C-alpha positions in Angstrom: 0.0 -0.1 0.4 1.2 3.6 -0.4 1.2 5.8 2.1 3.5 9.3 2.7 5.5 10.2 6.0 6.0 14.1 6.4 9.3 14.4 8.4 12.0 17.4 8.0 15.2 17.4 6.4 17.2 16.8 9.1 16.5 13.6 9.1 16.1 13.1 5.1 19.9 10.9 5.6 19.1 9.1 7.7 15.9 7.9 6.9 17.8 7.2 3.1 20.0 5.1 5.0 17.5 3.8 7.7 14.1 3.9 6.9 11.7 5.3 8.9 11.6 4.4 12.6 10.6 5.8 16.0 11.5 8.0 18.4 12.0 4.7 20.5 14.0 3.1 17.9 15.9 6.4 17.7 16.4 7.9 21.0 15.5 10.9 18.7 13.4 14.3 21.5 9.6 14.5 20.5 10.5 17.7 17.5 6.8 17.7 17.3 4.6 21.1 18.5 0.8 20.1 19.0 -0.4 19.8 21.9 -0.5 16.3 21.8 3.0 13.6 20.7 2.9 10.9 18.6 3.0 7.0 20.9 6.6 6.7 20.5 6.7 3.5 18.6 4.8 4.6 15.6 5.7 5.6 13.0 3.1 7.7 11.6 1.1 7.5 7.1 -1.5 9.4 6.4 -2.5 9.0 2.6 -3.6 12.1 2.8 -1.3 14.8 5.8 2.3 14.8 5.1 1.9 18.0 4.3 0.2 18.6 7.9 2.5 16.3 9.5 6.1 17.8 8.4 5.2 22.0 8.7 4.8 20.9 12.4 7.9 20.9 13.1 9.6 22.3 10.2 7.9 25.3 11.3 9.0 25.3 14.7 12.4 24.2 13.1 15.7 26.5 14.1 18.3 25.8 11.5 17.6 28.1 8.7 18.4 25.4 5.7 15.4 22.3 7.2 12.6 22.2 5.4 9.8 20.4 4.8 10.7 16.4 3.6 7.8 13.6 2.4 8.7 10.8 1.8 6.7 7.7 -0.7 6.8 4.7 1.4 4.9 0.6 0.2 3.8 -0.8 3.4 2.6 -4.3 3.7 -0.6 -4.4 5.4 -0.8 -6.4 8.0 1.9 -4.8 9.3 -0.3 -1.9 9.8 -2.5 0.1 12.9 -5.0 2.9 13.8 -4.0 5.7 14.6 -4.9 6.6 18.2 -7.0 9.4 17.8 -9.2 8.0 15.3 -9.7 5.3 18.1 -10.1 7.4 20.5 -13.2 10.5 18.6 -14.6 6.5 17.3 -15.5 6.0 21.1 -16.0 10.1 21.9 -18.2 9.3 18.8 -19.5 6.2 21.4 -20.5 7.8 24.0 -17.5 7.3 26.4 -17.4 11.0 28.2 -13.7 11.3 28.1 -11.0 14.2 27.0 -9.5 13.5 23.6 -6.5 13.8 25.6 -6.8 11.3 27.8 -7.9 8.7 25.6 -5.0 9.8 23.7 -2.2 8.8 26.2 -4.3 5.4 27.2 -4.7 4.0 23.8 -2.4 1.7 22.6 -2.2 0.8 18.8 -1.5 -3.1 19.1 -5.1 -3.4 20.4 -6.9 -2.4 17.6 -4.8 -3.3 14.3 -8.3 -4.9 13.3 -9.0 -0.9 12.8 -6.9 0.1 10.8 -8.6 0.5 7.6 -10.6 2.3 9.5 -8.0 4.6 9.8 -7.8 5.1 6.6 -10.5 5.5 5.5 -12.1 8.3 8.0 -9.5 9.8 8.5 -6.8 9.7 6.4 -3.7 7.7 9.4 -2.2 5.0 9.4 0.7 4.1 11.5 3.4 1.7 11.9 6.2 0.4 13.9 9.2 0.3 11.0 9.8 1.7 7.7 11.9 -0.7 6.5 14.8 1.1 4.1 13.6 -0.7 0.7 10.0 0.3 1.5 11.1 3.7 0.5 10.5 4.7 -3.3 10.4 8.4 -3.7 10.8 11.6 -1.7 9.9 15.1 -2.5 11.6 17.9 -0.4 9.4 22.2 -0.2 11.3 25.2 0.6 9.4 26.3 4.1 9.7 29.9 3.2 6.8 28.3 0.1 4.2 29.4 2.4 1.7 29.7 -0.6 2.2 25.6 -1.9 2.9 24.5 2.2 -0.4 26.2 2.3 -2.5 25.1 -0.9 -1.8 22.0 -0.2 -2.8 21.1 3.8 -0.4 22.2 5.7 -2.1 23.7 8.1 -4.9 20.8 7.8 -5.0 19.2 10.6 -6.6 15.3 10.5 -9.7 14.3 11.5 -12.3 12.7 10.2 -14.9 15.5 9.3 -12.1 17.1 8.0 -11.1 13.7 6.2 -14.5 13.5 5.1 -14.8 17.4 2.4 -10.8 17.0 1.9 -9.0 14.4 1.8 -9.7 13.3 -2.0 -8.4 17.0 -2.0 -5.0 16.4 -1.0 -5.1 13.1 -1.7 -4.3 14.5 -5.8 -2.7 17.1 -5.1 0.5 14.5 -3.0 0.2 12.5 -6.2 0.5 15.8 -8.3 4.0 16.8 -6.0 5.5 13.2 -6.6 4.5 12.6 -10.5 5.3 15.7 -12.0 6.0 18.6 -9.2 5.3 21.3 -7.6 4.0 23.5 -10.2 1.6 20.8 -10.7 0.8 20.4 -6.7 0.2 23.7 -6.9 -2.0 24.1 -10.1 -3.9 20.9 -8.5 -4.3 23.5 -5.6 -6.0 26.7 -7.5 -8.2 24.5 -10.0 -10.1 22.7 -6.6 -10.0 26.9 -5.6 -11.5 28.6 -8.1 -13.5 26.5 -9.1 -15.2 25.6 -5.3 -15.8 22.1 -7.0 -16.6 19.0 -3.4 -13.8 16.9 -3.3 
């Protein structure tokens, strides 16, 4: 299955050499600027939101030469788990009356592996323990100063089911265009979408 990972270019050499590894495996601290950190034993993948995931840490990074990095991977479906955020939202939708932050902290994606497809289908996100170097197909670098492109193709689009329902197909088309034809093609997909006001 083709999915994408978003991070910072400071990790490119290590990723190409060692693959995508969790923070637990690399012993690197989290560089996430959001309120809720990811699980340290997992690598997070998406079919629509890699720019958002890459944009968050890259824009907060102090090194001016650090840009966003989008990695295209081919993962085995049997290695995928649901994103714990999705499981928490589903639990709340099912009547669990506890804050999402508390639920997310307690959820272990391995307990819900059979829901990986639901997580991708309804939220565009999943996770795995590791992506071996031979599973990395390609990568793209976008300058973090290219604000117009980043925002047009999902740099500020937080993954959540309601957003994915309406915008997931659009973000996916932008990422596919980025890898197939480059930045201008991805931007053109975005501009056409916004000009026409088409529905996903």
